[in-house]
C-alpha positions, 0 to 999 in steps of 0.5 A: 561410474554407476548408471545413475551417476551417468544419467545425472552427469550427462546433459538432458537433450532439451536442456543441453541446447540451453547450455544447462548441463546439470538438471539437478542444479536447475531444479535446486535453482528453481526451488530457491527462486520460488522460495525467495519470490514468495517470501515477501508475500508471506510476510506482507499479505494484507490489503487495505482498501480506503474509501474516501467520502465527500469528495465534492467535485472533479477538480484535483486529486485525492491524496491519502497518507498511510502511517505506522508510527505515532512519532511520525504521524501525520508528517512522515508517511509510510506510503502515499497514494493519489487518485484523480477526484474525477474518478469519484462515483455519484455519491462523491466517493473515491477508492484506492488500495494499499497492497502488500501491507504487514498486518498491524496498526496504522492511521490514515490522513486524506485530503482533496487537493482541489487546486492540484498543487500537491499540498494541503492549503491553509489560511493565514492562521494555519487552518486547512482550506481544502477538505481533509480527514483522518481515519476513525473520523479523528479530529485534533484540538488546535492541530492534527489528531494523535496517532492513537485517535486515528489508529486502526488494526489491519488483520492478515485478511485485509480491511476496508476503511472509510475516511470522510473529508470535510 
């Protein structure tokens, strides 16, 4: 055996106590683990900061839905976040962040769930009775706006967007 092979095949004193016999395998394992751990962050690096304006009171929560497809908007959300209305600042604004998004096209819906029942209340005609809003201040005619009307682009650097509930 050559001297190099003897050094690699013998356990290093510090590593041998841990049951690790091949330092070269340890290094290869660490490199693979680091590569796998950083892979999701390389593809999904953008943060979307959402400022919800016009939250009028501390009761309940503010719910925000994030959508990435026209065919699922505004019913089946990609992700949802909620924040207590009591965290609003003096101007009636709450802030929340969607982290780790892939850059792309998205739309938002938001509402102030005043009674904290987890749903947007409506009257007998189906019109919302709690404050709500969509990204880009989109409004629909006799229903929610289209995805195209509410859609915006999130670049790799991230984005801050404001939604006004009324």
